[in-house]
C-alpha positions as CSV (number, residue, x, y, z in Angstrom):
1,M,105.9,111.1,70.1
2,Y,106.4,113.2,73.4
3,E,108.4,112.1,76.3
4,K,106.3,111.2,79.2
5,Y,107.6,114.4,81.4
6,E,106.7,116.4,78.4
7,I,103.0,115.4,78.5
8,I,103.1,115.9,82.3
9,S,104.3,119.4,81.5
10,S,101.5,120.0,78.9
11,V,98.8,118.9,81.4
12,C,100.3,121.4,84.0
13,F,100.4,124.0,81.3
14,S,96.8,123.2,80.1
15,L,95.8,123.8,83.8
16,S,97.6,126.8,84.4
17,A,95.9,128.2,81.4
18,G,92.5,127.3,82.9
19,D,92.0,124.6,80.2
20,R,90.8,121.6,82.6
21,Q,89.3,119.8,79.7
22,G,92.6,119.9,77.6
23,A,94.3,118.5,80.5
24,V,92.0,115.5,80.8
25,N,92.2,115.1,77.0
26,L,96.1,115.1,77.1
27,L,95.9,112.5,80.3
28,Q,93.4,110.2,78.4
29,S,95.4,110.6,75.1
30,S,98.4,109.6,76.6
31,N,97.2,106.2,77.8
32,S,99.0,104.5,74.9
33,A,102.5,105.9,76.1
34,M,101.5,104.7,79.5
35,L,100.9,101.3,78.6
36,E,104.3,101.0,76.7
37,T,106.1,102.2,79.8
38,E,108.1,99.9,81.6
39,P,108.1,100.2,85.4
40,K,111.4,101.3,87.1
41,Q,111.6,98.1,89.2
42,S,112.3,96.0,86.0
43,K,115.0,98.3,84.8
44,L,116.7,97.9,88.2
45,K,117.1,94.2,88.2
46,G,120.0,93.6,90.2
47,K,120.3,97.2,91.4
48,R,120.0,97.6,95.4
49,R,117.5,100.2,96.7
50,A,118.6,102.2,99.6
51,G,117.1,101.0,102.9
52,I,115.8,97.5,101.8
53,D,117.1,94.0,102.6
54,N,119.2,92.7,99.9
55,G,120.3,89.6,102.0
56,N,122.1,91.5,104.6
57,A,119.5,91.3,107.2
58,A,122.2,91.5,110.0
59,E,123.4,94.7,109.0
60,L,119.9,96.2,108.9
61,K,119.0,94.9,112.2
62,A,122.2,96.6,113.4
63,G,120.7,99.9,112.3
64,T,122.1,100.6,109.0
65,K,118.7,101.1,107.3
66,R,118.5,104.6,105.9
67,Q,115.6,107.0,106.2
68,Y,115.7,110.1,104.4
69,T,113.2,113.0,105.2
70,T,111.2,114.9,102.7
71,L,113.5,117.7,102.7
72,Q,116.7,115.6,102.3
73,S,115.1,113.8,99.4
74,A,114.3,117.0,97.6
75,R,117.7,118.1,98.0
76,L,119.0,115.0,96.5
77,F,116.6,115.1,93.6
78,I,117.5,118.9,92.9
79,Y,121.2,117.7,93.2
80,D,120.4,115.4,90.5
81,G,118.5,117.5,88.4
82,F,115.3,115.3,88.5
83,T,117.2,113.1,86.2
84,D,117.1,109.2,86.6
85,R,121.0,108.5,87.4
86,Y,120.5,105.2,85.9
87,D,119.0,105.9,82.6
88,G,119.1,109.5,82.3
89,E,115.4,110.1,81.8
90,R,113.7,113.1,83.3
91,L,111.8,112.5,86.5
92,I,108.9,114.8,87.8
93,F,108.7,116.5,91.4
94,P,106.6,114.5,93.4
95,G,104.2,117.2,94.5
96,V,103.3,117.8,91.0
97,L,102.3,114.2,90.6
98,R,100.4,114.2,93.6
99,L,98.5,117.4,92.5
100,L,97.6,115.9,89.4
101,S,96.2,112.8,91.3
102,D,94.2,115.1,93.5
103,T,93.0,117.1,90.7
104,F,92.1,114.0,88.2
105,P,91.3,111.1,90.6
106,N,89.9,109.2,87.7
107,E,92.6,109.7,84.9
108,F,95.7,109.8,87.1
109,P,94.9,108.0,90.3
110,Y,97.3,107.5,93.2
111,H,97.5,104.8,95.9
112,P,99.5,105.5,98.9
113,N,101.4,102.0,98.4
114,W,101.6,102.4,94.8
115,K,99.2,99.5,94.4
116,T,99.4,98.0,90.7
117,G,96.1,98.9,89.1
118,A,94.9,101.3,91.6
119,C,97.9,103.9,91.0
120,H,98.8,105.4,87.6
121,Q,101.7,103.5,86.2
122,W,103.8,106.7,85.6
123,Y,104.3,107.1,89.4
124,W,106.6,103.9,88.9
125,V,108.5,105.5,86.1
126,L,108.4,109.5,86.8
127,F,108.6,109.7,90.6
128,P,112.2,110.2,92.0
129,T,113.4,107.8,94.7
130,V,116.4,107.9,96.8
131,D,118.8,105.2,95.7
132,H,122.6,104.8,95.9
133,I,124.6,104.0,92.6
134,E,127.3,102.0,94.5
135,P,125.1,100.3,97.6
136,V,126.5,101.6,101.0
137,T,126.7,98.1,102.1
138,D,129.5,97.5,99.4
139,G,131.4,100.4,100.5
140,G,129.7,103.1,98.6
141,A,129.6,106.6,100.2
142,D,126.1,108.0,101.7
143,A,126.7,111.1,99.9
144,P,124.7,113.2,97.4
145,G,127.3,112.0,94.5
146,N,126.2,108.4,95.3
């Protein structure tokens, strides 16, 4: 069985070769792999996501919430080699996922808030997000290595 990122790569290769129907077939045949996919949120139980209140509301009100620009996020993703730092899985450049959703709105739907059922589940699995390995609120550095 192919890894999810390999399926996305094959879909992109089919598109670049002008084989739109082949790309659709790949997306449709990958539905069983999608159904076996566990969303990232359940993998990260107990982990803290950057900029989300984890019982530290006072600190967030004081202005410690972090916002990353698209460029800053892209630099971090490149630094990490588009690899999930928690489990080592390969991730996909966000623009590729959005392009696939624009090209195949029925086979690979997108929702701006990643609404369950309205957004393809692979967004939850393959989309890189900015997160700290050691939370800044626990003394971790707000730096690329963390």
